[in-house]
C-alpha positions as CSV (number, residue, x, y, z in Angstrom):
1,M,4.4,30.0,-66.3
2,A,2.8,27.2,-64.8
3,D,-0.9,26.2,-64.8
4,R,-2.4,27.4,-61.4
5,N,-5.0,24.9,-62.2
6,H,-2.5,22.0,-62.2
7,L,-1.3,22.9,-58.7
8,P,-2.4,20.1,-56.5
9,D,-3.9,22.8,-53.9
10,A,-5.2,25.6,-56.2
11,G,-8.7,26.7,-55.8
12,R,-9.8,23.5,-53.7
13,A,-9.7,21.8,-50.4
14,V,-6.9,19.1,-50.1
15,A,-7.7,16.1,-47.7
16,A,-5.1,16.1,-44.7
17,P,-2.7,12.9,-45.4
18,A,-4.0,9.8,-43.4
19,Q,-2.9,9.4,-39.8
20,E,-2.7,6.2,-38.1
21,P,-4.9,5.8,-34.9
22,A,-3.3,7.4,-31.6
23,R,-2.0,4.3,-29.8
24,L,-3.1,4.1,-26.2
25,P,-0.4,3.2,-23.6
26,P,-0.5,-0.3,-22.4
27,V,-2.1,-0.8,-18.5
28,C,-1.2,-3.4,-16.3
29,P,-4.6,-4.8,-15.5
30,N,-4.0,-6.5,-12.2
31,P,-1.5,-4.2,-10.2
32,V,-0.7,-5.5,-6.5
33,F,-0.7,-3.5,-3.4
34,V,1.0,-4.5,-0.5
35,I,-0.6,-2.7,2.6
36,G,0.0,-2.5,6.1
37,S,1.2,-0.5,9.1
38,P,4.7,1.4,8.7
39,R,7.8,-0.8,9.8
40,S,5.5,-3.9,9.4
41,G,7.8,-5.2,6.5
42,T,6.1,-3.8,3.5
43,T,9.3,-2.8,1.5
44,A,10.7,-6.2,2.4
45,L,7.8,-8.0,1.1
46,A,7.6,-5.9,-2.2
47,R,11.2,-6.1,-3.1
48,A,11.4,-9.7,-2.4
49,L,8.2,-10.2,-4.3
50,A,9.9,-8.3,-7.3
51,K,12.3,-11.1,-7.6
52,H,9.7,-13.2,-9.2
53,S,9.8,-12.8,-13.0
54,D,6.1,-11.6,-13.6
55,L,6.4,-8.8,-10.7
56,W,8.0,-5.2,-10.6
57,A,8.5,-2.9,-7.7
58,S,10.1,0.2,-7.2
59,G,10.0,2.9,-4.3
60,E,6.9,4.1,-2.3
61,T,4.8,6.2,-4.3
62,H,2.9,8.2,-1.9
63,V,1.2,10.3,-5.0
64,L,-2.0,8.3,-4.8
65,F,-2.6,8.7,-1.1
66,H,-2.3,12.5,-1.9
67,L,-4.5,12.4,-4.9
68,F,-7.2,10.1,-3.3
69,R,-7.3,10.7,0.3
70,G,-10.3,12.2,1.8
71,G,-12.6,10.9,-0.8
72,Y,-11.8,13.9,-3.1
73,A,-12.5,12.4,-6.3
74,E,-15.7,10.6,-5.0
75,G,-16.6,13.9,-3.7
76,A,-16.0,15.4,-7.1
77,F,-17.9,13.1,-8.6
78,D,-20.7,13.2,-6.3
79,R,-20.8,17.0,-6.7
80,A,-20.8,17.0,-10.7
81,I,-23.7,14.4,-10.5
82,D,-25.9,16.2,-8.0
83,S,-25.5,19.6,-10.1
84,P,-28.6,20.9,-11.8
85,G,-29.1,20.8,-15.5
86,P,-28.0,18.4,-18.0
87,R,-24.6,17.5,-16.7
88,W,-22.5,15.0,-18.9
89,L,-21.6,12.4,-16.3
90,R,-25.4,12.2,-15.7
91,V,-26.5,12.5,-19.2
92,E,-24.0,9.7,-20.6
93,D,-25.1,7.7,-17.6
94,V,-21.4,7.3,-16.0
95,S,-21.3,5.5,-12.9
96,R,-19.2,6.4,-9.8
97,E,-17.3,3.0,-10.0
98,E,-16.7,4.0,-14.1
99,F,-15.8,7.1,-13.1
100,L,-12.8,6.1,-10.6
101,A,-11.9,2.9,-12.7
102,H,-11.1,5.4,-15.7
103,L,-9.5,7.8,-13.5
104,G,-6.9,5.2,-12.5
105,M,-6.2,4.2,-16.2
106,G,-3.8,7.3,-16.9
107,V,-1.9,6.4,-13.3
108,N,-1.9,2.7,-14.3
109,A,-0.3,3.6,-17.6
110,L,2.5,5.9,-16.2
111,F,3.5,3.0,-13.6
112,T,3.2,0.3,-16.6
113,S,5.8,2.4,-18.7
114,R,8.1,1.7,-16.0
115,S,7.6,-1.9,-15.3
116,E,8.4,-3.2,-18.6
117,G,5.3,-5.3,-19.2
118,R,5.6,-6.9,-15.8
119,R,2.8,-6.5,-13.1
120,W,3.7,-3.5,-10.8
121,I,3.8,-3.5,-7.1
122,D,2.8,-0.4,-4.8
123,H,4.0,-1.0,-1.1
124,T,3.4,2.4,0.2
125,P,1.9,2.1,4.2
126,L,-0.4,5.4,3.4
127,N,-2.4,3.4,0.7
128,T,-3.8,1.4,3.4
129,L,-5.9,4.4,4.4
130,I,-7.3,4.5,1.0
131,A,-7.7,0.8,0.1
132,D,-11.1,1.0,-0.9
133,T,-10.6,3.6,-3.1
134,L,-7.8,2.3,-4.6
135,A,-9.8,-0.9,-5.0
136,A,-12.3,1.0,-7.4
137,V,-9.6,2.9,-9.1
138,F,-7.9,-0.1,-9.9
139,P,-10.8,-2.6,-10.6
140,G,-8.4,-5.6,-11.3
141,A,-5.7,-5.0,-8.1
142,S,-5.0,-7.5,-5.5
143,F,-4.3,-6.6,-1.8
144,V,-1.7,-8.5,0.1
145,H,-1.7,-7.0,4.1
146,I,1.2,-7.9,5.8
147,L,0.6,-8.0,9.4
148,R,3.3,-7.8,12.2
149,D,3.0,-7.9,16.1
150,G,2.5,-4.2,17.3
151,R,5.3,-4.3,20.1
152,E,7.9,-5.2,17.0
153,V,6.8,-2.6,14.7
154,I,6.6,0.3,17.5
155,N,10.0,-0.9,18.6
156,S,11.3,-0.6,15.0
157,M,9.4,2.8,14.6
158,L,10.9,4.4,17.7
159,N,14.3,3.0,16.7
160,F,13.8,4.4,13.1
161,L,15.7,7.6,13.3
162,D,18.7,6.2,14.7
163,S,18.8,4.0,11.5
164,R,18.8,6.3,8.9
165,L,22.0,7.6,7.0
166,D,20.1,10.4,5.2
167,P,19.3,13.3,7.3
168,A,16.7,14.5,4.9
169,V,14.6,11.3,5.3
170,A,15.0,11.3,8.7
171,R,13.7,15.2,8.9
172,F,10.8,14.3,7.1
173,V,9.6,11.3,9.3
174,E,10.2,13.1,12.4
175,Q,8.3,16.3,11.0
176,E,5.4,14.5,9.1
177,S,4.9,11.4,10.9
178,G,5.1,11.8,14.8
179,W,5.3,8.0,15.3
180,A,9.3,8.1,15.6
181,T,9.4,10.0,18.5
182,D,6.3,9.4,20.3
183,M,5.2,6.2,22.0
184,R,1.5,6.9,21.8
185,R,1.5,8.3,18.4
186,A,3.4,5.2,17.4
187,C,0.7,2.8,19.1
188,A,-2.3,4.7,17.1
189,E,-0.3,4.4,13.8
190,W,0.0,1.0,14.0
191,R,-3.5,0.6,15.1
192,E,-4.8,2.9,12.4
193,H,-3.4,0.7,9.7
194,V,-4.1,-2.7,11.2
195,D,-7.8,-1.7,11.7
196,A,-7.9,-0.2,8.2
197,A,-6.5,-3.2,6.6
198,T,-8.0,-5.8,8.5
199,G,-11.5,-4.4,7.7
200,F,-10.9,-3.8,3.9
201,C,-10.0,-7.3,3.7
202,D,-12.4,-8.6,5.5
203,E,-14.7,-6.9,2.8
204,H,-13.1,-8.0,-0.4
205,T,-11.9,-11.5,0.6
206,D,-11.7,-12.2,-3.2
207,R,-9.2,-9.6,-3.6
208,A,-7.3,-9.5,-0.6
209,T,-5.1,-11.8,1.6
210,V,-3.3,-11.7,5.1
211,V,0.4,-12.5,5.5
212,R,1.8,-12.5,9.2
213,Y,5.5,-11.3,9.1
214,E,6.5,-14.0,11.5
215,E,5.3,-16.7,9.0
216,L,7.5,-15.1,6.4
217,V,10.3,-15.1,8.6
218,A,9.4,-18.8,9.9
219,A,8.5,-20.4,6.8
220,P,9.7,-17.9,3.7
221,A,9.1,-20.8,1.1
222,E,5.5,-21.9,2.2
223,T,4.4,-18.4,2.7
224,F,5.6,-17.2,-0.5
225,G,4.1,-20.0,-2.3
226,R,0.5,-19.1,-1.1
227,I,1.1,-15.6,-1.9
228,H,2.0,-16.6,-5.4
229,R,-1.1,-18.7,-5.7
230,F,-3.1,-16.0,-4.2
231,L,-2.0,-13.9,-7.0
232,G,-2.3,-16.4,-10.0
233,I,1.2,-16.8,-10.6
234,A,3.7,-19.7,-10.8
235,N,5.6,-20.5,-7.5
236,E,9.3,-19.4,-8.0
237,E,12.1,-19.9,-5.4
238,R,13.8,-16.5,-5.8
239,P,11.2,-14.3,-3.7
240,A,11.9,-16.2,-0.7
241,R,15.7,-16.5,-1.2
242,F,15.8,-13.0,-1.4
243,F,13.9,-12.5,2.0
244,S,15.8,-14.8,3.7
245,S,19.1,-13.4,2.7
246,R,18.3,-9.5,3.5
247,R,17.3,-7.3,6.1
248,I,16.0,-4.7,4.2
249,N,14.9,-1.3,5.5
250,S,15.7,-2.7,9.1
251,S,16.0,-0.1,11.8
252,F,18.6,-2.3,13.7
253,G,21.2,-3.0,11.1
254,E,23.0,-6.2,12.1
255,R,22.1,-5.9,15.9
256,P,20.3,-9.1,17.2
257,R,16.2,-8.7,17.2
258,L,14.4,-9.2,20.4
259,S,11.3,-11.2,20.3
260,A,7.9,-9.3,20.8
261,S,7.9,-10.8,24.5
262,Q,11.3,-10.1,24.9
263,L,10.7,-6.3,23.8
264,W,7.8,-6.2,26.1
265,E,10.0,-7.2,29.0
266,T,12.5,-4.2,28.3
267,W,9.7,-1.9,28.4
268,D,8.6,0.4,31.6
269,D,5.1,0.2,33.0
270,E,4.1,3.7,31.3
271,W,5.2,2.1,27.9
272,R,3.2,-0.9,28.7
273,G,0.1,0.7,29.8
274,T,0.0,3.2,27.0
275,F,0.4,0.5,24.4
276,A,-2.3,-1.8,26.1
277,E,-4.8,1.4,26.0
278,V,-4.3,2.3,22.8
279,A,-3.2,-0.8,20.7
280,G,-4.5,-3.6,23.0
281,A,-8.1,-4.3,21.3
282,T,-6.2,-4.5,18.1
283,M,-3.5,-7.0,19.3
284,L,-6.2,-9.1,20.9
285,A,-8.5,-9.0,17.5
286,C,-5.4,-10.0,15.3
287,G,-4.6,-12.8,17.8
288,Y,-1.2,-11.5,19.1
289,W,-2.8,-11.6,22.6
290,T,-5.1,-14.0,24.2
291,P,-8.3,-12.8,26.2
292,S,-6.7,-14.1,29.4
293,E,-3.3,-12.0,28.7
294,A,-5.3,-8.9,27.7
295,G,-7.1,-9.4,31.0
296,D,-4.0,-9.6,32.9
297,L,-2.6,-6.6,31.5
298,A,-5.6,-4.6,31.9
299,D,-5.3,-5.7,35.9
300,A,-1.7,-4.7,35.9
301,T,-1.8,-1.4,34.0
302,G,-4.7,-0.2,35.6
303,P,-7.5,2.2,34.3
304,G,-6.0,4.5,31.5
305,G,-2.9,3.0,31.7
């Protein structure tokens, strides 16, 4: 019979085999958020940028908006900090900024796991409404606001359902947004997103830039070169070439597009009045209307449109 005293675990504790330290998943230190109104060209810009060798984009996420809208994360931090007693966040002197940045690391690692080491881009328009929170959750992120004339955006919104081949997408947009079937809601949607994006960019000039859709169309090489410089990456030709050769997610297929002024002439007085009432101030602030044009429109439409 074997001597029990010579068995390796007989009568004494045996140390567990040494294990390698857990490897943390990589995260992207400087993701890119393309923000702006729906139908402003957010997808077209993101897909074009993704042709750059350093960048990567996929579908709209939506998950960040549903995770962080309404200040839920900030509210959870504030409630924990304000609770009486030796609460962990307060004992460990955790700031709100630190808390939010650490929350973002898990999501960042997930996105980075798909981007194959490239800098990932999220182009979900809803992110525009939580840009301040996203700036804290992803402290190294950059933001590109794509701005487009509201008349063109609203025309695209109101023609969106006719262009969709997927009935499920059409039903979702019609039920969830309302802007695809209602002029006033379309105007309000554009105004809300543009005002939010403009305010954010004004507050974060070191992390955000504004790109006009019209500039991308008229001078793609120069405009993408400016975006590349802002992002701190080498200038490459493929994004501009891709943007110039594609009509991504267009509401009009191959039909010719009308200019903003041409679209304005096709609208009736009711639509013009609604647009001027709801979106006029934002059009003026963004430079799409001059003060004299705005005054003429107010005279033409009358009080309340």
